[in-house]
Backbone as a chain_set.jsonl record, in Angstrom:
{"seq": "ILQIQALADQHSNRLTLTQSTFKSVEEDSAPAQDRLRNLHGIVYPPRWDMLRDLAERYTKLGVVTSAAEIFEEIELWDEVVECYRIAGKESKAEEVVRARLAERETPRMYAALGGLTHDPMYFERSLELSNGKFYDAHVALGKFYFDNGDLRKSLKHFQDGLEIKPLMPAVWFRVGTISMQLGEWDTALRAFTQVVQQEPEEGEAWANVAAIHMRRRNPSEAYPALIEVSY", "coords": {"N": [[8.907, -11.724, -33.49], [6.185, -11.57, -35.195], [4.847, -11.844, -32.838], [4.891, -9.763, -31.689], [3.943, -8.134, -33.718], [0.957, -8.602, -33.481], [0.584, -7.848, -30.803], [1.122, -5.098, -31.816], [-1.174, -4.652, -33.384], [-3.554, -5.315, -32.61], [-4.626, -2.852, -31.531], [-5.972, -1.882, -33.439], [-7.819, -1.805, -36.69], [-7.066, -3.814, -37.904], [-6.298, -7.295, -38.684], [-4.465, -9.941, -37.47], [-2.528, -12.818, -37.755], [-2.818, -14.558, -35.424], [-5.3, -14.078, -35.202], [-9.378, -15.284, -35.509], [-9.859, -15.096, -39.176], [-12.588, -15.028, -39.054], [-13.73, -14.035, -37.633], [-15.029, -10.989, -35.784], [-13.008, -8.246, -34.753], [-13.338, -7.396, -32.518], [-15.427, -9.897, -31.344], [-13.052, -11.44, -31.127], [-11.695, -10.634, -29.114], [-10.609, -10.162, -25.464], [-13.288, -9.288, -22.96], [-14.029, -5.948, -22.612], [-14.198, -5.27, -19.481], [-12.758, -7.376, -18.412], [-10.455, -6.811, -19.513], [-9.915, -4.171, -18.379], [-9.643, -4.948, -15.939], [-7.215, -5.454, -15.458], [-5.256, -3.902, -15.876], [-3.656, -2.244, -14.533], [-2.143, -3.906, -13.46], [-0.281, -5.077, -15.658], [2.585, -4.213, -17.331], [2.054, -2.555, -20.174], [3.451, -1.526, -22.531], [3.009, 2.204, -24.413], [1.234, 2.202, -27.956], [2.89, 3.313, -29.958], [5.665, 3.317, -29.13], [5.71, 0.244, -29.322], [5.215, -0.406, -32.212], [7.324, 1.245, -33.126], [9.249, -0.391, -31.751], [8.928, -2.709, -33.294], [9.186, -1.887, -36.279], [11.683, -1.181, -36.021], [12.85, -3.495, -35.597], [12.162, -4.949, -38.359], [13.522, -3.405, -39.931], [16.09, -4.298, -39.412], [16.264, -6.618, -39.961], [16.3, -6.473, -42.794], [13.63, -5.8, -44.485], [13.002, -3.911, -45.236], [10.803, -1.87, -46.215], [8.972, -2.039, -45.496], [9.109, -1.584, -42.907], [9.146, 1.486, -43.108], [6.983, 1.932, -43.68], [5.723, 1.689, -41.2], [7.394, 3.23, -39.452], [6.626, 5.644, -40.976], [3.45, 5.833, -40.091], [4.08, 6.324, -37.121], [5.297, 8.841, -37.406], [8.208, 9.006, -37.562], [10.096, 10.621, -39.3], [13.107, 10.918, -39.751], [13.382, 7.895, -39.73], [12.007, 6.957, -41.328], [12.902, 7.72, -44.135], [15.27, 7.06, -44.126], [15.056, 3.999, -44.411], [13.686, 4.032, -46.988], [15.636, 5.135, -48.377], [17.709, 3.061, -47.743], [16.289, 1.063, -49.29], [16.819, 1.574, -51.793], [15.17, 3.802, -53.177], [15.819, 6.66, -53.489], [14.51, 8.324, -55.058], [11.726, 8.475, -53.206], [12.576, 8.646, -50.901], [12.685, 11.351, -51.157], [10.493, 12.561, -52.133], [9.128, 12.302, -49.27], [11.111, 14.01, -47.468], [10.41, 16.318, -48.892], [7.742, 16.724, -48.568], [7.524, 17.144, -46.415], [8.836, 19.461, -45.583], [7.314, 20.816, -46.983], [5.348, 21.354, -45.319], [6.489, 22.392, -43.027], [9.626, 23.82, -42.453], [12.361, 22.325, -41.343], [15.579, 22.039, -39.874], [16.562, 19.298, -39.817], [14.855, 17.684, -41.747], [16.089, 19.275, -43.396], [18.478, 18.719, -44.421], [18.137, 16.013, -44.44], [17.621, 16.307, -47.522], [19.694, 17.484, -48.476], [21.104, 15.369, -48.35], [20.436, 13.899, -49.517], [20.358, 15.086, -52.458], [22.695, 15.715, -52.623], [23.596, 17.834, -52.507], [25.272, 20.888, -51.48], [23.8, 23.343, -50.335], [21.743, 22.821, -49.128], [22.434, 21.611, -46.813], [23.684, 24.227, -45.684], [20.892, 25.848, -45.464], [19.981, 24.126, -43.327], [22.072, 24.793, -41.425], [21.688, 27.431, -41.31], [18.736, 27.749, -40.074], [18.711, 26.463, -37.924], [20.599, 27.914, -36.115], [23.668, 27.262, -36.825], [23.8, 25.177, -34.9], [23.381, 22.571, -35.858], [24.663, 19.333, -35.567], [24.942, 17.455, -38.255], [24.599, 18.382, -39.788], [26.768, 19.856, -40.264], [28.575, 17.937, -40.194], [27.925, 16.579, -42.327], [28.938, 18.862, -44.59], [31.284, 19.05, -43.811], [32.4, 16.807, -44.912], [31.735, 17.23, -47.494], [33.185, 19.462, -48.431], [35.54, 17.985, -47.809], [36.043, 15.961, -49.906], [36.029, 17.655, -52.325], [38.467, 18.93, -52.447], [38.495, 20.799, -50.431], [40.063, 21.718, -48.065], [40.504, 23.529, -45.761], [37.871, 24.568, -45.383], [36.621, 22.461, -45.086], [37.676, 21.379, -42.622], [36.652, 22.988, -41.256], [34.068, 22.837, -40.792], [33.916, 20.823, -39.587], [34.972, 20.583, -37.281], [33.542, 22.569, -36.249], [31.608, 21.397, -35.622], [31.983, 19.039, -33.483], [32.262, 20.964, -31.474], [29.72, 20.963, -31.011], [29.07, 18.042, -30.782], [31.055, 16.565, -28.788], [31.84, 14.129, -28.379], [32.996, 12.001, -30.253], [34.52, 9.837, -31.96], [35.345, 9.341, -34.631], [35.256, 12.121, -36.266], [37.069, 13.561, -34.528], [39.075, 11.992, -35.478], [39.056, 12.651, -38.333], [39.27, 15.286, -38.638], [41.941, 15.382, -37.173], [43.976, 14.254, -39.526], [42.872, 15.504, -41.506], [44.442, 17.789, -40.407], [47.107, 16.92, -40.522], [47.567, 17.247, -42.784], [47.522, 19.994, -43.476], [49.731, 20.758, -42.363], [49.188, 21.439, -39.495], [49.983, 21.312, -36.4], [49.668, 20.647, -34.252], [46.371, 21.049, -33.54], [46.291, 18.519, -34.797], [47.416, 16.307, -33.251], [46.099, 17.487, -31.201], [43.75, 16.556, -31.591], [43.724, 13.847, -32.58], [44.781, 12.466, -29.632], [42.09, 13.149, -28.2], [41.034, 11.178, -30.11], [42.317, 8.601, -29.192], [41.327, 8.926, -25.886], [38.702, 8.778, -26.26], [38.684, 6.283, -27.731], [40.708, 3.641, -26.948], [41.446, 1.764, -27.702], [41.836, 2.361, -30.372], [44.706, 1.651, -32.882], [45.815, 3.018, -34.997], [45.153, 5.636, -34.32], [46.839, 6.016, -32.738], [49.355, 5.073, -33.548], [49.706, 7.744, -34.842], [49.604, 9.56, -33.266], [52.306, 9.271, -31.843], [53.576, 9.466, -34.673], [53.472, 12.352, -34.539], [54.954, 13.441, -32.234], [57.302, 12.312, -32.996], [58.378, 13.433, -35.303], [58.268, 16.295, -33.956], [60.475, 16.065, -32.347], [60.463, 14.513, -30.331], [60.862, 12.522, -28.451], [60.881, 10.685, -25.856], [58.129, 11.37, -25.634], [56.978, 9.991, -27.591], [57.395, 7.138, -27.413], [55.758, 5.457, -25.479], [52.976, 5.727, -27.037], [54.024, 4.563, -29.222], [53.999, 1.862, -27.518], [51.238, 1.293, -27.232], [50.333, 1.151, -29.65], [51.293, -1.586, -30.35], [49.79, -2.982, -28.648]], "CA": [[8.417, -9.995, -34.486], [5.067, -11.741, -35.159], [4.171, -11.747, -31.688], [5.018, -8.079, -31.482], [3.053, -7.449, -34.682], [-0.017, -9.158, -33.024], [0.144, -7.259, -29.928], [0.602, -3.974, -32.084], [-2.404, -4.792, -34.025], [-4.761, -5.301, -31.511], [-5.479, -1.381, -31.168], [-6.163, -1.367, -34.609], [-8.999, -3.066, -36.665], [-6.037, -5.139, -38.86], [-6.348, -9.027, -38.554], [-3.655, -10.8, -37.602], [-2.149, -14.132, -38.525], [-3.443, -14.768, -34.424], [-6.437, -13.579, -34.788], [-9.583, -15.84, -36.91], [-10.656, -14.315, -40.167], [-14.195, -15.309, -39.5], [-14.778, -13.074, -36.5], [-14.559, -9.787, -35.81], [-11.311, -8.75, -33.465], [-13.954, -7.543, -31.014], [-15.349, -10.731, -31.079], [-11.614, -12.159, -30.792], [-10.462, -9.696, -28.414], [-11.227, -10.14, -23.983], [-14.057, -8.389, -23.041], [-13.479, -5.056, -21.866], [-13.967, -5.378, -18.268], [-11.307, -8.197, -18.217], [-8.828, -5.935, -19.582], [-9.519, -3.055, -17.348], [-9.386, -5.219, -14.49], [-5.863, -5.923, -15.506], [-4.872, -2.635, -16.592], [-2.636, -1.455, -13.666], [-1.042, -5.215, -13.243], [0.768, -5.094, -16.643], [3.346, -2.991, -17.988], [1.466, -2.497, -21.39], [3.811, -0.077, -23.781], [2.428, 2.21, -25.565], [0.882, 1.564, -29.123], [3.499, 4.032, -31.062], [6.442, 2.327, -28.708], [5.49, -1.016, -29.904], [5.639, 0.17, -33.712], [8.568, 1.469, -33.643], [10.067, -1.795, -31.746], [8.695, -3.292, -34.506], [9.839, -1.16, -37.15], [13.473, -1.313, -35.723], [13.234, -5.183, -35.932], [12.147, -5.325, -39.609], [14.921, -2.849, -40.387], [17.05, -4.925, -39.038], [15.805, -8.262, -41.047], [15.648, -5.999, -44.04], [12.511, -5.825, -44.746], [12.739, -1.906, -44.847], [9.925, -1.134, -46.977], [7.273, -2.631, -44.387], [9.421, -0.493, -41.629], [8.985, 2.417, -43.265], [5.793, 2.489, -43.586], [5.487, 1.426, -40.017], [7.616, 4.614, -39.485], [5.644, 6.575, -41.468], [2.72, 6.089, -39.17], [4.06, 7.014, -36.117], [5.948, 10.075, -37.856], [9.453, 8.7, -37.298], [10.363, 10.919, -40.158], [14.199, 10.361, -40.193], [13.777, 6.753, -40.007], [11.233, 6.844, -42.938], [13.708, 8.462, -45.193], [16.501, 6.44, -44.432], [14.567, 3.37, -44.778], [13.607, 4.321, -48.09], [17.447, 5.283, -48.684], [18.725, 1.587, -47.771], [15.455, 0.158, -50.32], [17.203, 2.173, -53.06], [13.749, 4.278, -53.065], [15.644, 7.881, -53.184], [12.974, 9.172, -55.033], [10.458, 7.89, -52.304], [12.663, 9.462, -49.721], [13.163, 12.813, -51.373], [8.976, 13.088, -52.037], [8.531, 11.839, -48.298], [11.556, 15.141, -47.656], [9.963, 17.846, -49.494], [6.064, 16.662, -48.346], [7.56, 17.369, -44.95], [9.366, 20.83, -45.634], [6.455, 22.186, -47.851], [4.814, 21.608, -44.059], [7.021, 23.454, -42.101], [11.291, 23.953, -42.318], [13.246, 22.053, -40.236], [17.168, 21.796, -40.101], [16.402, 17.936, -40.286], [14.778, 17.549, -42.862], [16.931, 19.949, -45.253], [19.799, 18.09, -44.09], [17.818, 14.795, -45.089], [17.555, 16.719, -48.366], [21.158, 17.513, -48.713], [22.315, 14.064, -47.96], [19.63, 12.725, -50.616], [20.546, 15.171, -53.422], [24.362, 15.793, -52.589], [23.778, 19.947, -52.702], [25.795, 21.656, -50.203], [22.495, 24.538, -50.515], [20.501, 22.15, -47.861], [22.885, 21.561, -45.676], [23.895, 25.516, -45.601], [19.927, 26.152, -45.423], [19.921, 23.433, -42.73], [22.37, 25.496, -40.411], [20.861, 28.459, -41.141], [17.852, 27.609, -39.724], [19.478, 25.918, -36.523], [21.856, 28.999, -35.779], [24.958, 26.552, -36.608], [23.825, 24.214, -34.166], [22.505, 21.004, -36.439], [25.722, 18.544, -35.812], [24.86, 16.673, -38.884], [24.913, 19.292, -41.239], [28.494, 20.354, -40.362], [29.856, 16.863, -41.01], [27.718, 16.664, -44.054], [29.654, 19.612, -45.356], [32.909, 18.754, -43.962], [32.857, 15.514, -46.357], [31.878, 17.655, -48.649], [33.923, 19.893, -48.543], [36.891, 17.456, -48.105], [35.759, 15.362, -51.11], [35.95, 18.573, -53.336], [39.74, 19.561, -52.295], [38.773, 22.36, -49.944], [40.67, 21.178, -46.508], [40.054, 24.651, -44.662], [36.676, 24.689, -45.002], [36.458, 20.851, -44.132], [38.278, 21.488, -41.27], [36.607, 24.82, -40.106], [33.106, 22.45, -40.533], [34.271, 18.947, -38.792], [35.59, 21.628, -35.64], [32.372, 23.364, -35.665], [30.353, 19.649, -35.539], [32.554, 18.467, -32.539], [31.969, 21.849, -30.614], [28.242, 20.58, -30.678], [28.798, 16.688, -30.584], [32.599, 16.186, -28.717], [32.205, 12.398, -27.96], [32.408, 11.175, -31.651], [35.928, 10.142, -32.397], [35.506, 9.18, -36.114], [34.788, 12.763, -36.465], [37.887, 14.247, -34.375], [40.077, 11.471, -36.588], [39.213, 13.336, -39.863], [40.344, 16.786, -38.126], [43.139, 14.936, -37.367], [44.22, 13.74, -40.731], [42.968, 17.182, -42.611], [45.169, 19.137, -39.334], [48.379, 16.71, -40.729], [48.063, 17.33, -44.458], [47.95, 21.325, -43.5], [50.388, 21.04, -41.324], [48.738, 22.235, -38.426], [50.292, 19.636, -35.778], [49.332, 21.383, -32.751], [45.592, 20.501, -33.811], [46.26, 17.201, -35.231], [48.091, 16.037, -32.168], [45.044, 17.315, -29.803], [42.397, 15.978, -32.684], [44.073, 11.977, -32.491], [44.638, 12.31, -28.519], [40.742, 13.121, -28.558], [40.535, 10.011, -30.337], [42.511, 7.68, -27.978], [40.891, 9.084, -25.246], [37.756, 7.918, -26.467], [38.465, 4.771, -27.889], [41.764, 3.199, -26.595], [42.394, 0.532, -29.453], [42.368, 2.572, -31.83], [45.825, 1.701, -32.91], [46.381, 4.005, -35.867], [44.967, 7.012, -33.855], [47.935, 6.14, -31.701], [50.415, 5.54, -34.525], [49.336, 9.611, -35.816], [50.232, 10.457, -31.874], [53.732, 8.581, -32.083], [54.458, 10.239, -35.501], [53.596, 13.312, -34.703], [55.839, 13.525, -31.302], [58.524, 12.056, -33.355], [58.43, 15.2, -35.56], [58.691, 17.692, -33.099], [61.958, 15.612, -31.921], [60.018, 14.326, -28.742], [61.036, 10.645, -28.523], [60.264, 10.597, -24.983], [56.279, 11.21, -25.734], [56.097, 9.138, -28.692], [57.438, 5.952, -26.873], [54.27, 5.463, -25.173], [52.475, 6.004, -27.957], [54.123, 3.192, -29.928], [53.98, 0.712, -26.868], [50.264, 1.408, -27.485], [50.438, 0.455, -31.356], [51.691, -3.017, -30.303], [49.039, -3.956, -28.344]], "C": [[6.72, -10.025, -34.749], [4.348, -11.31, -33.864], [3.776, -10.101, -31.069], [3.824, -7.737, -32.499], [1.592, -7.453, -34.209], [-0.2, -8.498, -31.803], [-0.015, -5.749, -30.242], [-0.761, -3.936, -32.631], [-3.57, -4.303, -33.193], [-5.763, -3.996, -31.193], [-5.668, -0.846, -32.533], [-7.477, -2.523, -35.057], [-8.56, -3.76, -37.851], [-5.889, -6.756, -37.697], [-5.078, -9.437, -39.002], [-3.362, -12.442, -37.653], [-3.024, -15.065, -36.534], [-4.817, -14.764, -34.513], [-7.638, -14.515, -36.188], [-9.632, -14.327, -37.729], [-12.051, -14.329, -40.554], [-14.987, -14.53, -38.313], [-13.751, -11.806, -36.388], [-13.205, -9.105, -34.893], [-11.934, -8.107, -32.6], [-14.361, -8.604, -30.599], [-14.188, -11.627, -30.219], [-11.021, -11.867, -29.616], [-11.585, -9.907, -26.733], [-11.886, -9.261, -24.005], [-13.452, -7.298, -22.296], [-13.238, -5.146, -20.764], [-12.992, -6.37, -17.645], [-9.983, -7.307, -18.489], [-8.763, -5.019, -19.035], [-9.04, -3.998, -15.87], [-7.755, -5.394, -14.449], [-4.67, -4.837, -15.971], [-3.832, -2.53, -15.959], [-1.635, -2.708, -13.202], [-0.43, -5.405, -14.219], [1.337, -4.359, -16.943], [3.489, -3.189, -19.337], [2.319, -1.083, -21.835], [2.679, 0.392, -24.577], [2.36, 1.794, -26.856], [2.169, 1.908, -29.918], [5.091, 3.372, -30.363], [6.637, 1.13, -29.317], [5.669, -1.283, -31.599], [6.923, 0.587, -34.388], [9.777, 0.572, -33.266], [10.095, -2.552, -32.937], [9.017, -3.009, -35.767], [11.258, -1.143, -37.027], [13.843, -2.701, -36.116], [12.63, -5.214, -37.607], [12.99, -4.873, -40.461], [15.899, -3.618, -40.344], [17.013, -6.795, -39.901], [15.983, -8.0, -42.751], [14.665, -5.628, -45.082], [12.13, -4.175, -44.237], [11.926, -1.358, -45.241], [8.774, -0.949, -45.811], [7.506, -1.32, -43.552], [9.015, 0.648, -41.964], [7.373, 3.31, -43.446], [4.932, 2.453, -42.008], [6.136, 3.079, -39.314], [6.58, 5.705, -39.991], [4.476, 6.554, -40.567], [2.606, 6.929, -38.036], [4.773, 7.883, -36.105], [6.926, 10.022, -37.104], [10.105, 9.508, -38.919], [11.947, 11.016, -40.921], [14.436, 9.099, -40.656], [13.211, 6.524, -41.424], [12.504, 7.256, -44.023], [15.192, 7.189, -45.235], [15.924, 4.851, -44.704], [14.536, 3.032, -45.905], [14.881, 4.423, -48.939], [17.62, 4.03, -49.022], [17.589, 0.855, -49.08], [15.961, 0.482, -51.447], [16.09, 2.632, -53.737], [14.39, 5.959, -53.304], [14.355, 8.949, -53.525], [11.586, 9.49, -54.251], [10.593, 8.704, -51.049], [12.68, 10.924, -50.107], [11.822, 13.618, -51.698], [8.381, 12.963, -50.401], [9.235, 13.648, -47.813], [10.728, 16.542, -47.988], [8.245, 18.006, -49.196], [6.305, 17.733, -46.661], [7.961, 19.16, -45.166], [8.189, 21.579, -46.119], [5.027, 22.429, -46.178], [5.238, 22.798, -43.166], [8.855, 23.136, -42.526], [11.766, 23.259, -41.142], [14.495, 21.502, -40.632], [17.293, 20.394, -40.121], [16.105, 17.635, -41.153], [15.634, 18.24, -44.253], [18.292, 19.016, -45.178], [19.841, 16.688, -44.843], [18.074, 15.293, -46.222], [18.664, 16.509, -48.93], [21.844, 16.162, -49.08], [21.35, 13.421, -49.566], [20.284, 13.176, -52.198], [22.014, 15.501, -53.786], [24.361, 17.311, -53.068], [24.288, 20.432, -51.78], [24.755, 22.769, -49.604], [22.102, 24.071, -49.417], [21.046, 22.292, -47.066], [23.031, 23.328, -44.903], [22.34, 26.201, -44.684], [19.89, 25.457, -43.912], [20.535, 24.505, -41.347], [22.026, 26.808, -40.129], [19.714, 28.682, -40.003], [17.751, 27.176, -38.076], [20.316, 26.885, -35.98], [22.876, 28.184, -35.82], [24.969, 25.309, -35.944], [23.406, 22.754, -34.9], [24.285, 20.34, -36.797], [25.723, 17.734, -37.373], [25.034, 17.292, -40.091], [26.173, 19.887, -41.257], [29.234, 19.103, -40.793], [29.619, 16.766, -42.221], [28.956, 17.392, -45.197], [31.025, 19.23, -45.005], [33.265, 17.756, -44.745], [32.91, 16.201, -47.45], [33.239, 18.407, -48.94], [35.908, 19.638, -48.813], [36.992, 16.417, -49.664], [36.3, 16.116, -52.434], [37.605, 18.895, -52.952], [40.394, 20.797, -51.061], [38.868, 21.733, -48.103], [40.172, 22.149, -45.336], [38.907, 24.728, -44.059], [35.997, 23.523, -44.433], [36.822, 20.79, -42.944], [37.818, 22.148, -40.23], [35.068, 23.416, -39.65], [32.875, 21.555, -39.123], [34.406, 19.619, -37.095], [34.068, 21.909, -34.754], [31.536, 22.221, -35.196], [31.3, 19.526, -34.079], [32.406, 19.847, -31.162], [30.357, 21.178, -30.347], [28.138, 19.26, -29.974], [30.656, 16.053, -30.257], [33.002, 14.521, -29.163], [32.316, 11.717, -29.107], [34.113, 11.116, -32.218], [36.824, 9.56, -33.797], [35.52, 10.248, -36.404], [36.703, 13.504, -36.1], [39.254, 13.3, -34.963], [40.015, 11.898, -38.116], [39.738, 14.55, -39.555], [41.569, 16.211, -37.832], [44.638, 14.408, -38.361], [44.605, 15.223, -41.601], [44.282, 17.763, -41.794], [46.608, 18.411, -40.226], [48.299, 17.166, -42.12], [48.284, 18.946, -44.598], [48.553, 21.73, -42.782], [50.409, 21.866, -40.043], [48.879, 21.511, -37.035], [49.759, 19.73, -34.277], [47.963, 20.373, -32.53], [45.348, 19.469, -34.173], [47.003, 16.251, -34.11], [46.905, 16.076, -30.98], [43.945, 16.552, -30.397], [42.734, 14.023, -32.255], [44.271, 11.882, -30.972], [43.422, 12.481, -27.849], [40.528, 11.385, -28.959], [40.979, 8.677, -29.481], [42.285, 7.912, -26.791], [39.344, 8.196, -25.037], [37.567, 6.329, -26.792], [40.155, 4.339, -27.708], [42.253, 2.382, -27.377], [42.078, 1.127, -30.216], [44.345, 3.03, -32.088], [46.043, 2.65, -34.112], [46.501, 5.171, -35.173], [46.758, 7.183, -33.247], [49.686, 6.377, -32.068], [51.203, 6.989, -34.671], [49.692, 10.328, -34.683], [51.36, 10.339, -31.769], [54.372, 9.436, -33.031], [54.868, 11.357, -35.491], [54.835, 14.324, -33.686], [57.232, 13.321, -31.837], [58.792, 13.437, -34.251], [59.024, 16.174, -35.036], [59.674, 16.582, -32.439], [61.352, 15.614, -30.551], [59.799, 12.38, -28.507], [60.469, 9.936, -27.066], [58.447, 10.339, -24.712], [56.0, 10.235, -26.57], [56.379, 7.351, -28.62], [56.366, 5.286, -26.519], [53.384, 5.143, -25.749], [52.595, 4.798, -28.59], [53.781, 2.29, -29.189], [52.284, 0.592, -26.785], [49.825, 0.495, -28.378], [50.24, -0.792, -30.997], [50.612, -3.829, -29.387], [47.814, -3.896, -28.948]], "O": [[6.002, -9.033, -34.624], [3.395, -10.53, -33.86], [2.891, -9.57, -30.397], [2.839, -7.115, -32.103], [0.927, -6.446, -34.453], [-1.401, -8.492, -31.536], [-0.765, -5.025, -29.587], [-1.486, -3.033, -32.211], [-4.239, -3.27, -33.161], [-6.938, -3.936, -30.833], [-5.568, 0.348, -32.815], [-7.962, -3.474, -34.444], [-9.328, -4.234, -38.689], [-5.547, -7.036, -36.548], [-4.585, -9.43, -40.13], [-4.343, -13.178, -37.545], [-3.704, -16.087, -36.633], [-5.466, -15.539, -33.81], [-7.289, -14.586, -37.367], [-9.535, -13.155, -37.365], [-12.628, -13.97, -41.581], [-16.187, -14.402, -38.072], [-12.568, -11.589, -36.646], [-12.455, -9.945, -34.396], [-11.268, -8.019, -31.568], [-13.97, -8.835, -29.456], [-14.293, -12.241, -29.157], [-10.11, -12.504, -29.085], [-12.814, -9.847, -26.707], [-11.626, -8.31, -24.743], [-12.547, -7.489, -21.484], [-12.028, -5.146, -20.537], [-12.497, -6.206, -16.529], [-8.917, -7.185, -17.885], [-7.616, -4.589, -18.916], [-8.236, -3.657, -15.003], [-7.163, -5.456, -13.372], [-3.505, -5.04, -16.312], [-2.813, -2.69, -16.632], [-0.539, -2.514, -12.676], [0.44, -6.211, -13.891], [0.694, -3.31, -16.952], [4.467, -3.723, -19.862], [1.987, 0.075, -21.585], [1.797, -0.237, -25.162], [3.257, 1.028, -27.206], [2.654, 0.983, -30.569], [5.774, 2.867, -31.254], [7.721, 0.918, -29.86], [6.211, -2.281, -32.074], [7.407, 0.435, -35.509], [10.854, 0.521, -33.859], [11.11, -2.967, -33.495], [9.16, -3.994, -36.492], [11.961, -1.088, -38.036], [14.832, -3.04, -36.766], [13.222, -6.235, -37.957], [13.328, -5.453, -41.492], [16.661, -3.644, -41.31], [17.793, -7.708, -40.173], [15.882, -8.817, -43.667], [14.87, -5.251, -46.235], [11.432, -3.593, -43.406], [11.875, -0.183, -44.88], [8.035, -0.033, -45.45], [6.742, -0.367, -43.405], [8.34, 1.141, -41.06], [6.907, 4.448, -43.392], [3.865, 3.004, -41.739], [5.391, 3.903, -38.783], [5.887, 6.448, -39.295], [4.462, 7.672, -40.052], [1.769, 7.791, -37.768], [5.219, 8.155, -34.991], [6.948, 10.689, -36.07], [10.622, 8.688, -39.678], [12.134, 11.137, -42.131], [15.234, 8.828, -41.553], [13.793, 6.042, -42.396], [12.646, 6.324, -44.815], [15.817, 6.704, -46.179], [16.7, 4.374, -45.533], [15.1, 1.997, -46.259], [15.06, 3.854, -50.016], [17.704, 3.661, -50.193], [18.155, 0.072, -49.843], [15.646, -0.28, -52.361], [15.822, 2.099, -54.813], [13.453, 6.756, -53.327], [13.664, 9.768, -52.919], [10.71, 10.324, -54.482], [9.731, 9.232, -50.347], [12.689, 11.713, -49.162], [11.755, 14.846, -51.642], [7.275, 13.456, -50.182], [8.415, 14.563, -47.735], [10.571, 17.547, -47.295], [7.577, 19.006, -49.462], [5.617, 18.58, -46.09], [7.131, 19.987, -44.786], [7.991, 22.751, -45.801], [4.167, 23.3, -46.049], [4.613, 23.771, -42.745], [9.118, 22.0, -42.922], [11.522, 23.679, -40.011], [14.603, 20.662, -41.525], [18.412, 20.108, -40.548], [17.006, 17.128, -41.822], [15.764, 17.938, -45.44], [18.967, 18.789, -46.182], [20.756, 16.199, -45.506], [19.169, 14.8, -46.491], [18.846, 15.607, -49.748], [22.793, 15.935, -49.831], [21.767, 12.632, -50.414], [20.646, 12.341, -53.026], [22.465, 15.556, -54.93], [25.107, 17.784, -53.926], [23.476, 20.437, -50.854], [24.884, 23.074, -48.419], [22.05, 24.897, -48.505], [20.591, 23.061, -46.22], [22.564, 23.59, -43.794], [22.426, 26.832, -43.63], [19.745, 26.341, -43.068], [19.788, 24.935, -40.467], [22.03, 27.309, -39.004], [19.755, 29.601, -39.185], [16.896, 27.52, -37.26], [20.919, 26.367, -35.04], [23.359, 28.14, -34.689], [25.81, 24.44, -36.173], [23.106, 21.843, -34.127], [24.98, 20.634, -37.77], [26.867, 17.348, -37.617], [25.494, 16.857, -41.147], [26.606, 20.411, -42.283], [30.222, 19.093, -41.527], [30.444, 16.801, -43.135], [29.586, 16.887, -46.126], [31.871, 19.101, -45.889], [34.373, 17.749, -45.281], [33.77, 16.047, -48.317], [34.178, 17.944, -49.589], [36.851, 20.229, -49.34], [38.028, 16.287, -50.316], [36.844, 15.543, -53.378], [37.867, 19.442, -54.023], [41.467, 21.334, -50.787], [37.991, 21.456, -47.285], [39.621, 21.795, -44.294], [38.667, 24.876, -42.861], [35.101, 23.508, -43.59], [36.207, 20.063, -42.164], [38.1, 22.159, -39.032], [34.956, 23.049, -38.48], [32.119, 21.575, -38.152], [33.985, 19.134, -36.044], [33.628, 21.716, -33.621], [30.765, 22.392, -34.252], [30.961, 20.547, -33.481], [32.468, 19.514, -29.978], [30.059, 20.979, -29.169], [27.47, 19.089, -28.954], [31.344, 15.398, -31.041], [33.875, 13.968, -29.833], [31.688, 10.658, -29.098], [34.753, 12.038, -32.724], [38.017, 9.391, -34.05], [36.035, 10.09, -37.511], [37.458, 13.855, -37.007], [40.374, 13.808, -34.915], [40.828, 11.516, -38.958], [40.709, 14.927, -40.209], [42.461, 16.772, -38.469], [45.817, 14.258, -38.04], [45.609, 15.777, -42.049], [45.19, 18.207, -42.496], [47.331, 19.293, -40.689], [49.403, 17.522, -42.531], [48.993, 19.378, -45.506], [48.364, 22.851, -42.31], [51.252, 22.663, -39.633], [47.829, 21.112, -36.531], [49.546, 18.851, -33.442], [47.981, 19.36, -31.83], [44.177, 19.118, -34.025], [47.019, 15.101, -34.548], [46.701, 15.211, -30.129], [43.219, 15.901, -29.645], [41.945, 13.236, -31.732], [43.762, 10.789, -30.724], [43.458, 11.97, -26.73], [39.983, 10.555, -28.231], [40.155, 7.828, -29.139], [42.979, 7.167, -26.099], [38.966, 7.396, -24.181], [36.765, 5.49, -26.381], [40.871, 4.885, -28.549], [43.438, 2.311, -27.702], [41.891, 0.453, -31.229], [45.01, 4.01, -31.753], [47.044, 3.258, -33.731], [47.547, 5.819, -35.192], [47.557, 8.117, -33.329], [50.622, 7.034, -31.611], [52.382, 7.342, -34.657], [50.056, 11.499, -34.782], [51.873, 11.432, -31.528], [55.374, 10.089, -32.74], [55.924, 11.768, -35.972], [55.402, 15.366, -34.016], [58.206, 13.915, -31.374], [59.408, 14.39, -33.773], [60.006, 16.806, -35.425], [58.933, 16.2, -31.534], [61.608, 16.484, -29.717], [58.928, 11.513, -28.456], [59.79, 8.909, -27.054], [57.795, 9.57, -24.006], [54.959, 9.588, -26.463], [55.881, 6.501, -29.358], [55.966, 4.433, -27.312], [52.71, 4.236, -25.26], [51.667, 3.992, -28.648], [53.101, 1.477, -29.815], [51.966, -0.408, -26.141], [49.202, -0.55, -28.193], [49.135, -1.286, -31.221], [50.551, -5.058, -29.368], [46.98, -4.779, -28.742]]}, "num_chains": 1, "name": "protein.A"}
């Protein structure tokens, strides 16, 4: 990580641990003519790409505040907000989001604000701006309504989200469990079938497929699913 930091800092006026504190960056660097001579022979990534890589590595180490500062420099605002949230600095994360919204309203930032404030109004605004096409807002509203006992609205938002991103086995599983609670067995069977198609080793989904077939008095279809559960 320190090596990547040094590479990234060569494009700035900051000194790194690998550079002398008694020389300027210009004096401690190779002459421009030497660097230009090797320009086309070295696959050197752009600075923003190196900074993103560096910030992601800091995040994995748990150095999330430093990561947030780097993400902010390259204007990856979703990552900035997430880092501050992980660091327990929700107020700082909200400050960043509101500052972005003051400049320009976007579905992503409204969804982020909804996640920070737990106010469904902001998720609704996110869907309004995206013409109902922002997946994260649908899933967030699905979870909100589920937690508040409104299964019908929860199911609708999860299904709308899956129309946008169908390869989401965890959301399909939620659709299956909610549909079972509502007694909509065809929808539940389709949902759990999607889960096992996308995640063949999901034993609980296989068990639910078998249970639905047994409820419909169709043991010949339930048996293969039960075999999968045993694996």
